[in-house]
C-alpha positions as CSV (number, residue, x, y, z in Angstrom):
1,M,-202.5,139.0,-63.4
2,N,-199.1,140.2,-62.5
3,S,-199.1,143.0,-65.0
4,N,-202.4,144.2,-63.7
5,T,-201.1,144.2,-60.2
6,E,-198.0,146.2,-61.2
7,K,-200.3,148.8,-62.8
8,N,-202.5,149.2,-59.7
9,K,-199.5,149.8,-57.4
10,P,-199.3,153.4,-56.2
11,T,-196.4,155.6,-57.4
12,I,-194.0,156.4,-54.5
13,F,-191.9,159.6,-54.6
14,Y,-188.6,159.8,-52.6
15,A,-187.4,163.3,-51.6
16,T,-183.6,163.7,-51.4
17,N,-181.2,166.6,-51.1
18,S,-179.8,166.2,-54.6
19,A,-181.1,167.6,-57.8
20,S,-183.1,164.4,-58.4
21,Q,-185.9,165.3,-56.1
22,G,-189.3,164.7,-57.5
23,V,-188.3,161.9,-59.8
24,S,-190.8,159.0,-59.7
25,R,-190.0,155.3,-59.3
26,S,-191.8,154.5,-62.5
27,Q,-189.7,156.6,-64.8
28,S,-186.5,154.6,-65.5
29,G,-184.4,151.7,-64.4
30,N,-182.4,154.0,-62.1
31,S,-185.1,153.6,-59.5
32,N,-185.0,149.8,-59.7
33,A,-181.2,149.9,-59.2
34,K,-181.6,152.1,-56.2
35,K,-184.2,149.8,-54.8
36,G,-182.0,146.8,-55.3
37,K,-179.1,148.5,-53.7
38,R,-181.2,149.5,-50.8
39,K,-182.3,145.9,-50.3
40,N,-178.8,144.6,-50.4
41,E,-177.5,147.2,-47.8
42,P,-177.6,146.1,-44.2
43,F,-179.9,147.7,-41.7
44,Q,-178.7,151.0,-40.3
45,S,-180.1,153.0,-37.5
46,K,-181.4,156.4,-38.1
47,S,-179.0,157.8,-35.4
48,K,-176.0,157.2,-37.7
49,V,-177.5,159.3,-40.5
50,K,-176.3,162.8,-40.2
51,P,-179.1,165.3,-40.8
52,D,-178.5,168.0,-43.4
53,H,-178.9,171.3,-41.5
54,N,-179.2,173.2,-44.7
55,D,-182.7,171.8,-45.2
56,R,-183.9,172.7,-41.7
57,I,-185.7,175.9,-41.0
58,E,-185.8,176.8,-37.4
59,T,-187.9,179.4,-35.8
60,F,-187.2,180.7,-32.3
61,Q,-189.4,182.9,-30.3
62,P,-187.9,184.0,-27.0
63,R,-190.1,183.9,-23.9
64,A,-191.2,187.1,-22.4
65,S,-188.8,188.3,-19.7
66,K,-189.9,188.1,-16.1
67,S,-188.9,190.2,-13.2
68,S,-188.4,187.1,-10.9
69,F,-185.0,186.5,-9.6
70,G,-182.8,184.0,-11.5
71,K,-184.7,184.2,-14.8
72,Q,-182.6,184.8,-17.9
73,P,-183.7,187.9,-19.9
74,S,-184.8,187.3,-23.4
75,V,-182.7,188.3,-26.5
76,E,-185.1,191.2,-27.4
77,S,-184.9,192.6,-23.9
78,K,-181.1,192.4,-23.9
79,Q,-180.9,194.2,-27.3
80,S,-183.4,196.9,-26.3
81,R,-181.6,197.4,-23.0
82,H,-178.2,197.7,-24.8
83,K,-179.7,200.1,-27.3
84,S,-181.1,202.4,-24.6
85,S,-177.9,202.3,-22.6
86,T,-175.9,203.2,-25.7
87,E,-178.2,206.1,-26.5
88,N,-178.1,207.5,-22.9
89,S,-174.4,206.9,-22.0
90,S,-172.4,207.0,-25.2
91,P,-170.9,210.4,-25.8
92,W,-170.7,209.7,-29.6
93,H,-174.4,209.0,-30.0
94,K,-175.9,211.7,-32.2
95,K,-178.7,213.6,-30.5
96,V,-181.5,214.8,-32.8
97,R,-183.9,217.3,-31.5
98,D,-187.5,216.8,-32.6
99,N,-188.5,220.4,-31.8
100,E,-188.2,223.4,-34.1
101,Q,-184.7,224.7,-34.9
102,L,-183.6,227.4,-32.5
103,P,-180.3,229.3,-32.2
104,T,-177.5,228.3,-29.9
105,F,-178.4,230.9,-27.3
106,G,-180.2,229.3,-24.3
107,Y,-179.8,225.7,-25.5
108,D,-176.7,225.2,-23.4
109,Q,-177.4,225.9,-19.7
110,Y,-174.0,227.3,-18.9
111,T,-171.4,228.0,-21.6
112,Q,-173.6,229.7,-24.2
113,R,-175.5,231.8,-21.7
114,K,-172.2,232.9,-20.3
115,E,-170.6,233.9,-23.6
116,E,-173.5,234.8,-25.9
117,T,-176.5,237.1,-25.8
118,I,-179.3,238.2,-28.0
119,V,-179.9,241.7,-29.4
120,Y,-183.0,242.8,-31.3
121,S,-184.6,245.9,-32.9
122,E,-183.4,247.8,-35.9
123,N,-181.2,250.4,-34.4
124,S,-179.5,248.1,-31.9
125,C,-178.6,245.6,-34.6
126,K,-177.3,248.3,-36.8
127,A,-175.1,249.6,-34.0
128,V,-173.7,246.1,-33.4
129,F,-172.9,245.8,-37.1
130,K,-171.2,249.2,-37.1
131,H,-169.1,249.0,-33.9
132,R,-168.7,245.2,-33.2
133,R,-169.5,243.2,-36.3
134,S,-166.9,240.5,-35.4
135,A,-169.1,239.5,-32.4
136,I,-172.0,238.5,-34.7
137,I,-172.7,234.8,-34.7
138,K,-176.1,234.4,-36.4
139,L,-178.9,236.5,-37.8
140,F,-182.7,235.9,-37.7
141,I,-184.7,238.3,-39.9
142,T,-188.1,238.5,-41.5
143,Q,-188.6,238.9,-45.2
144,E,-189.8,242.5,-44.9
145,M,-186.5,243.6,-43.2
146,T,-184.1,241.9,-45.6
147,Y,-184.0,245.0,-47.8
148,Q,-182.8,247.3,-45.0
149,F,-180.1,244.9,-44.0
150,K,-178.7,243.9,-47.4
151,E,-175.2,245.0,-46.3
152,L,-175.3,242.9,-43.2
153,I,-176.5,239.8,-45.1
154,T,-173.8,240.3,-47.8
155,W,-171.2,240.5,-45.1
156,L,-172.5,237.3,-43.4
157,V,-172.4,235.5,-46.7
158,K,-168.7,236.5,-47.2
159,Q,-167.8,235.5,-43.7
160,R,-169.7,232.2,-44.1
161,L,-171.9,232.9,-41.1
162,G,-175.5,231.8,-40.8
163,Y,-178.7,233.8,-41.3
164,D,-182.3,232.6,-41.4
165,V,-185.3,234.3,-43.0
166,V,-188.1,233.4,-40.6
167,A,-191.6,234.4,-39.7
168,S,-192.2,237.1,-37.1
169,E,-193.7,234.6,-34.7
170,Q,-190.5,232.6,-34.5
171,I,-188.5,235.8,-33.6
172,T,-191.1,236.5,-30.9
173,K,-190.5,233.1,-29.4
174,L,-186.8,233.6,-29.6
175,T,-186.7,237.1,-28.0
176,Q,-189.7,236.5,-25.7
177,T,-191.1,239.9,-26.8
178,A,-193.2,241.3,-29.6
179,H,-191.1,244.4,-29.8
180,H,-188.3,242.9,-31.8
181,G,-188.7,244.9,-35.0
182,G,-188.4,241.8,-37.2
183,I,-184.7,241.2,-36.6
184,C,-182.5,239.8,-33.9
185,L,-178.8,238.9,-33.7
186,I,-177.0,236.2,-31.7
187,I,-173.7,237.9,-30.6
188,K,-170.8,237.4,-28.2
189,K,-171.0,239.4,-25.0
190,R,-168.6,242.3,-24.5
191,M,-165.8,242.0,-22.0
192,P,-165.9,244.9,-19.5
193,V,-162.7,246.7,-18.6
194,M,-161.3,247.2,-15.1
195,L,-161.1,250.7,-13.7
196,L,-157.3,250.7,-13.6
197,N,-157.1,249.9,-17.3
198,Y,-159.7,252.6,-18.1
199,L,-157.7,255.2,-16.2
200,Q,-154.5,254.3,-17.9
201,T,-156.1,255.0,-21.2
202,N,-158.3,258.1,-20.4
203,S,-156.9,259.8,-17.3
204,K,-154.5,261.9,-19.4
205,K,-157.3,263.4,-21.5
206,A,-158.2,267.0,-21.0
207,E,-161.9,266.2,-20.9
208,D,-163.6,263.0,-19.8
209,C,-167.0,262.0,-18.4
210,V,-168.0,258.8,-16.7
211,L,-171.4,257.8,-15.6
212,A,-171.5,255.7,-12.4
213,I,-174.8,253.8,-12.0
214,D,-175.6,252.4,-8.6
215,D,-178.4,249.9,-7.9
216,V,-180.4,250.4,-11.1
217,N,-181.7,246.9,-12.1
218,N,-184.6,247.9,-14.3
219,P,-183.5,247.2,-17.9
220,H,-185.7,249.9,-19.3
221,N,-184.3,252.6,-17.0
222,L,-180.8,251.2,-17.6
223,G,-181.3,251.4,-21.3
224,G,-182.6,255.0,-21.0
225,L,-179.5,255.9,-19.0
226,I,-177.1,254.4,-21.6
227,R,-179.0,256.1,-24.4
228,S,-178.6,259.5,-22.7
229,A,-174.9,258.8,-22.0
230,A,-174.2,258.0,-25.7
231,F,-176.1,261.0,-26.8
232,Y,-174.0,263.4,-24.7
233,K,-170.7,261.5,-25.6
234,V,-170.0,259.9,-22.2
235,N,-166.9,257.8,-22.6
236,G,-167.5,255.1,-19.9
237,V,-170.3,253.6,-17.7
238,M,-169.3,252.1,-14.4
239,L,-171.5,249.4,-12.8
240,R,-171.2,246.6,-10.2
241,Q,-173.0,244.1,-12.5
242,T,-171.9,244.8,-16.0
243,N,-173.9,241.8,-17.2
244,L,-177.0,243.9,-16.9
245,L,-175.9,245.7,-20.1
246,D,-176.3,242.4,-22.0
247,S,-180.1,242.4,-21.4
248,G,-182.0,242.4,-24.7
249,A,-184.6,244.9,-23.3
250,A,-181.8,247.3,-22.1
251,M,-180.1,247.2,-25.5
252,R,-183.4,247.8,-27.3
253,V,-184.3,250.8,-25.2
254,A,-180.7,252.1,-25.5
255,E,-181.2,252.1,-29.3
256,G,-177.6,251.0,-29.9
257,G,-176.0,253.4,-27.4
258,I,-174.5,250.5,-25.5
259,E,-172.0,249.9,-28.3
260,A,-170.8,253.5,-28.1
261,V,-169.7,253.6,-24.4
262,E,-167.1,251.7,-22.5
263,S,-168.3,249.2,-19.8
264,I,-166.3,249.6,-16.6
265,K,-166.4,246.8,-13.9
266,S,-166.3,248.0,-10.3
267,D,-167.0,245.8,-7.2
268,D,-166.4,248.6,-4.7
269,F,-167.8,252.0,-5.7
270,M,-166.2,253.8,-2.7
271,A,-162.7,252.7,-3.6
272,S,-163.4,253.4,-7.3
273,L,-164.6,257.0,-6.6
274,D,-161.5,257.6,-4.5
275,L,-159.3,256.4,-7.3
276,F,-161.1,258.8,-9.7
277,K,-160.4,261.7,-7.3
278,Q,-156.7,260.8,-7.3
279,H,-156.6,261.1,-11.0
280,G,-158.2,264.6,-11.0
281,Y,-161.9,263.8,-11.5
282,Q,-164.7,265.7,-9.9
283,V,-167.3,263.4,-8.3
284,V,-170.9,264.7,-8.6
285,A,-173.8,262.9,-7.0
286,L,-177.3,263.4,-8.5
287,L,-180.1,262.9,-6.1
288,P,-183.3,261.4,-7.5
289,C,-185.3,264.0,-5.6
290,Q,-184.6,266.9,-3.2
291,V,-184.1,265.7,0.4
292,K,-184.1,268.3,3.2
293,S,-181.7,266.2,5.4
294,I,-179.0,266.2,2.6
295,A,-177.2,269.4,1.7
296,S,-177.5,269.7,-2.1
297,T,-177.2,272.4,-4.8
298,E,-179.6,273.1,-7.6
299,L,-178.3,272.0,-10.9
300,R,-178.2,275.5,-12.5
301,Q,-175.9,276.8,-9.8
302,V,-173.1,274.2,-10.2
303,R,-169.8,274.7,-12.1
304,F,-168.5,271.4,-13.4
305,A,-164.8,270.5,-14.0
306,K,-163.4,269.2,-17.2
307,K,-163.3,265.6,-16.0
308,V,-166.4,264.5,-14.1
309,V,-167.8,261.3,-12.6
310,L,-171.6,261.6,-12.4
311,V,-173.1,259.2,-9.8
312,V,-176.8,258.3,-10.1
313,F,-178.8,255.8,-8.1
314,Q,-182.4,254.7,-7.8
315,Q,-182.3,254.8,-4.0
316,I,-180.1,257.3,-2.1
317,N,-176.8,255.7,-0.9
318,M,-175.5,257.9,1.9
319,K,-171.9,256.4,1.6
320,L,-171.7,257.5,-2.0
321,V,-173.2,260.9,-1.2
322,S,-170.6,261.5,1.5
323,C,-167.9,260.6,-1.0
324,A,-169.0,263.1,-3.6
325,D,-167.5,266.5,-4.1
326,V,-170.8,268.1,-5.2
327,V,-174.4,266.9,-4.6
328,I,-177.0,268.2,-6.9
329,H,-180.7,267.9,-7.4
330,L,-183.5,269.0,-9.8
331,Q,-186.1,271.4,-8.4
332,G,-189.6,269.9,-8.7
333,N,-193.0,271.0,-7.5
334,D,-195.9,269.7,-5.5
335,N,-197.5,268.1,-8.6
336,M,-194.3,266.1,-9.5
337,P,-191.4,266.3,-7.0
338,A,-189.1,264.0,-9.1
339,L,-188.4,262.8,-12.6
340,N,-187.5,259.4,-13.9
341,I,-183.9,258.6,-13.3
342,S,-183.0,258.4,-17.0
343,V,-184.7,261.7,-17.7
344,A,-183.0,263.5,-14.8
345,T,-179.6,262.1,-15.8
346,G,-180.2,263.4,-19.4
347,I,-180.9,266.9,-18.0
348,A,-177.8,266.7,-15.8
349,L,-175.6,265.6,-18.7
350,Y,-176.9,268.4,-20.8
351,A,-175.9,270.9,-18.1
352,L,-172.5,269.3,-17.8
353,Q,-171.8,269.5,-21.5
354,S,-172.9,273.2,-21.6
């Protein structure tokens, strides 16, 4: 009877932290020894038994942060807040732009717009490479134009400067015009010279010609004037705002002529013209059209000196007219009383060179 009762008893398994987990009581006498030892031990409270923290798996889910006063923010909100503050405030955080790659020009709101500019079209880029290649920073060119600019690309590779072969649409976005000719350069702006520095270098020459441009802000007219000046070998161009010569449209219309003339900075045209007179220059004012109230001479009747400053303006400036030694005009007719300022300047420079 006792043997049958022992067989019918259920098998009890005791889980422990040792390697003996899963061993049944019915296997060996070790279990009987453990049972007897357990019976002989006095009763111990569970509070004295130190739990094994290695067997515990804890899961913690922080409560959602609330905006009420006095509530502690959750761990996730603290981490996200710290991450966002690090991205926004840390100067060492790497900023990655998700938009398409563009040149440095225009990305910085101050420094790069002050020091760099963009030039496009075939002849303008060739002129920059011929006269001022040290100012080149980067080249953007289409696949079709690479053959014509092999020398430029080879020089960029030797100088370890960047160039990108891109589609025509990307150059259109970069230059903001479709008349880019498949090429554009990022270059450093030219530094204009002051009038005193120019006179120290050129006043001792037997022949010299300077074009003084007053109040011509249209980049296409300005580019046409510079192109005529370079064609007739004018040495310098004087302006109040010399930064107008850095316009991409003006450089494109000038067809590279900007690189062949000196840029002269003048804040006061009256004082500058008087200084030219003191150094033996003849000041000639070209009227955009014939005006009856202003005494002027027709172009074919004027005898020019060896050193001349030709003053041109979009709108007549009476102060500059009164400062001129000679005032000239081009004779028109009833159908067309006046020419474009760049065309009229080209005719005047031709007569001056003759």
